[in-house]
N, C-alpha and C positions, 0 to 999 in steps of 0.2 A: 586505454578506454576502460572505464569501470563496468563490471557486469551487474552491479546493483546488489550483489550479495557479499562481496569481499568485506565491506565495512561491518558486516554483522559479526565479525570475529573480534571486535573490540572486547578486551578482557574486562569483565565486570566483577571478577572475584567471587566472593561468597555473598552475593547480593541476595536479599530476601525482601519479599513484599510485606509491608506492615499493614497498610490499609488500602482498600479500594472503595471509592465513593463516587457518586454521580459526577459527571464532568461539570466543572465550574467555569466561571469567566476567566480565571487565570490559565486554565488549560486551553481554552479557545484562543486566548491571546498568545500563548506559547506557540500554537500551531500557526497562527496568523503571522507571527514574527519570522517564521521560516517559509512563508509564501502561500499558505492555504487559507482562503477566505472562510469565515465561520459557517457560511451557508453550505459548504461541501463536506463538513464533518458529520459522520454518522453519530449523532449525539446520544442515541439510545444505547448503542454498543460501546462507544468510546467512554472511558472512565478516567477519573483522576486517580493517580497511583502514588502512594508514598512508599519509597524504597529505602532500605538500609543498605548502604554500599560503602565498603572501606571505612566502617565506623562513622559514617556520615549519612544523615537523612537527606534524601533527594526527592523532589516533587516532579512528577511528569504526567504523561498521558499514556494510556494503554488500551488494548482491546484483547479480549480472551480468544485464544485459538481453540480448535475443536477438542484438544486433549487437556484443556484446563490451564495451559501455560499462558503467559502474557507477552504480547508484542508491545514493547515499551520504548518510549522516547522521552528524553529530558534535555532541556537546554542547560541544565546544571552540570551535565557530564560531557566529556569530550567525544561526542558522537554526532555523526551526520545523517545516520539512518536509524530506524528502530532496530532493537535487538530482542531476542527471545529470552525471557526469564522463565526458568523451570522447563516444563515439558514442551518440546517443539510440536507444531501442528499447523495446518492450514487455517485460514479464517474465511468464512463465507458471510458476505454482506448481501442480504436479499434485497431485490428491488422493492418487493412488497412483503411485509411481515407475514410469515407463516404460509406464503404461497410461492411455490417454485415456478420460476419463469421457464420458458422453453429455450431461452438463450442464456449464455453466461460469458463473462470476460475473465481472463486470467492475468494476474499481475505477479511480479516477482517479489515485491514488498509493499508495505502499507503506504509508503510515500508515493510510489508510482500509482497506486489506486487513488490517493488524494489528488495527485497531479491530473489524472484522468477526469475526475470530477471537476477540477478547476477548469480544465479545457472545455468541458461541456458547458460550464457556466460562462466563461469569458469569450469563447470562440465558436460557440454553437457546435462544438464537437469535432470540427475539422474532418468529418466523415467517420469518426469513431463510433462504434456500436453503442446504442442507447437502450434504455428500458430493459435492462438485463440484470441478472444476479452477477455478483462479482466475487471471485475467489482469489485469495492471496496466498502465494506459495510460502513466503517467509524464510525458508531454509531448504537447501538441497535435500536434506534428510526427509523432507515432506513430499518428495516427488510421487511416490507410490500413493500416498494419501490423495494427492491432487488428481491423479489418474482415476482413482475410485470416485472422487467427488463429482467428476464430470460425466459419469456413465449415463445419467438419466436426462441429460440435456440433448436437445435436438440440434443445436448449433453452438459451437465454441469458438471464441475469438481470442487469440493469443496476443497480449499487449506487453510482451517482454522487451528487455533492452535490445538494442541493435548490435550488440557485441556478438562475438562467436558463441559465447555461453548462452546468450539469449536465443540465438538461432538454433542451437542444439536442443534447448528446452522446447522450442516451438516444433521442431522436427519430431521430437519424441512424442509430443502430444498428437501431432497430425498423423503419425504412423499408427497410433493406438486408436484414434478417433477420427474417422474419415470425414465427418462433417465439421471439420475445424479449419480455421484459416489463420495465417500469420499476418497481423496488422501492422508490423513494424515499418512498412513502406509509407504509412501515414505520418511518420515522424522521422523520415529519412534525413540524415545529416545531423541528428542529435543522438546522444548516447542512449537516451531513454525518454519516457514521457515526462519525468521530473525535470530534465534539462529544458525541454520545450516549454513546460508550464512556467518555469522560472523566468524564461525570456518573455513570455506573454504577460505575466504579472508585472514585470519591470516595465514593459512597454506601456501597459495601461496606466501605471503610476506616472510615467513621463508624460503621457498624453494628458493626464489630469493636471499635471503641473503647468503645462504650456497652454491650456485652454484659457 
């Protein structure tokens, strides 16, 4: 069972970012090709990224973390989850720009966040918390950052993988922050939110085909 972070150790060598520009249609289509409807993408924060990797130019999408690094994904490279380029850090995606909500949801990586948004869109949330800020861990090294990020919230919902690693992360958060809950029971039987969202998206596609 994947914990959602192992894939992040894909070796990207001496990669360097060449250009960061506003997200374009190609970037939206790339995310749609891996199961995320365009309506769930945070278009203001998500960018088109041109990367030089192994003497090859790759195009992908990315979102800056709090320390200036980039959480990057490209279908041009052999990756199944986003990876961190340069400095690691958490990513905060506010529900409303420049306004801190009283509640936040925590995710292990960017794809689980997009899966959460997909489930809200396709399945009315399945009981998942709504109308809250979202914070993405991205890497184990960012755990202390994450714990500092949540200090000013009144309620925290952990939407981590159902693996042992995910449960340890949730327990760590709940011991530090008493007004936090583990939401993994909402997707029991699946490795993570991404696995559930993939099934839901495929089911909707099949329903559309047979209508």
